[in-house]
C-alpha positions in Angstrom: -21.1 -8.6 12.5 -21.8 -5.9 9.9 -25.0 -5.7 8.2 -25.4 -6.1 4.5 -25.7 -2.3 4.0 -22.5 -1.7 6.1 -20.6 -4.3 4.1 -21.7 -2.4 1.0 -20.6 0.8 2.5 -17.2 -0.4 3.5 -16.7 -2.1 0.1 -17.3 1.2 -1.6 -15.0 3.0 1.0 -12.2 0.4 0.3 -12.6 1.0 -3.4 -12.3 4.7 -2.9 -9.2 4.3 -0.8 -7.8 1.9 -3.6 -8.4 4.9 -6.2 -6.6 7.3 -3.6 -3.8 4.9 -3.3 -3.4 4.4 -7.1 -3.2 8.2 -7.4 -0.7 8.4 -4.7 1.4 5.8 -6.5 1.2 7.7 -9.9 4.5 9.0 -11.4 2.4 12.1 -12.4 0.9 13.0 -8.8 -1.6 15.8 -9.2 -2.4 17.5 -5.9 -5.5 19.0 -7.4 -6.9 15.6 -8.3 -5.7 14.3 -4.8 -7.7 16.9 -3.1 -10.9 16.1 -5.1 -10.7 12.4 -4.6 -9.9 13.1 -0.9 -12.9 15.1 -0.4 -15.2 12.6 -2.0 -13.8 10.0 0.2 -14.3 12.3 3.2 -17.7 12.8 2.4 -18.4 9.2 2.1 -16.9 8.6 5.5 -18.6 11.5 7.3 -22.2 10.9 6.0 -22.3 7.1 5.8 -19.5 5.4 7.9 -18.6 7.4 11.0 -21.8 6.9 12.8 -21.5 3.1 12.4 -21.7 1.4 15.8 -21.1 -2.2 16.9 -21.5 -4.1 20.3 -18.8 -6.5 19.0 -15.6 -5.3 20.8 -13.2 -6.1 17.8 -15.5 -4.5 15.2 -15.9 -1.3 17.5 -12.1 -1.3 18.0 -11.3 -1.1 14.2 -14.2 1.5 13.6 -12.5 3.7 16.2 -9.1 3.3 14.5 -10.6 4.1 11.1 -12.2 7.1 12.6 -8.8 8.2 14.1 -6.7 7.6 10.9 -9.4 9.5 8.8 -8.9 12.5 11.2 -5.0 12.1 10.9 -5.3 11.8 7.0 -7.4 15.0 6.9 -4.4 16.7 8.7 -2.0 15.2 6.4 -4.1 16.4 3.3 -4.1 19.8 4.7 -0.3 19.8 5.2 0.3 18.5 1.7 -2.0 21.4 0.5 0.3 23.9 2.0 3.7 22.1 1.2 5.7 24.1 -1.3 9.3 22.2 -1.3 9.3 19.1 -3.4 11.1 17.1 -0.5 8.2 18.2 1.8 5.6 17.3 -0.8 7.3 13.8 -1.4 7.5 13.1 2.5 3.7 14.1 2.7 2.7 11.8 0.0 4.6 9.1 1.6 2.9 9.6 5.0 -0.5 9.7 3.2 0.2 6.6 1.1 1.0 4.8 4.4 -2.2 6.0 6.1 -4.2 5.0 3.1 -2.8 1.6 3.2 -3.5 1.2 6.8 -7.1 2.2 6.3 -7.4 -0.2 3.5 -6.1 -3.0 5.9 -8.7 -2.0 8.5 -11.5 -2.1 5.8 -10.4 -5.7 5.0 -10.5 -6.8 8.6 -14.1 -5.4 8.7 -15.1 -7.2 5.5 -13.7 -10.3 6.7 -15.3 -10.0 10.2 -17.5 -13.0 9.9 -15.1 -14.9 12.0 -14.8 -12.1 14.8 
């Protein structure tokens, strides 16, 4: 089970992911705003969430997956930054959108972990 403080952190992280998801689904996608939003979300993750540990196997497994997906999302963000062709940008945005949705689902699992 997560502590009250950890639940608060994951709710804030989930909210940040939701903001990133809205940005990714916006018809006027702005890479600069994406980069700023991504950096603030990455900061929350690295300073607050990455160090969370759990003895409960299922929670630990989800935390490991979140860590992995955040690293991959960082790579996706870097590739998006360097993309020049509109088709490449669109493909990268789609990959990032899928990864953000997956991360939001993982957060939901953790926030509903009372039954785990």
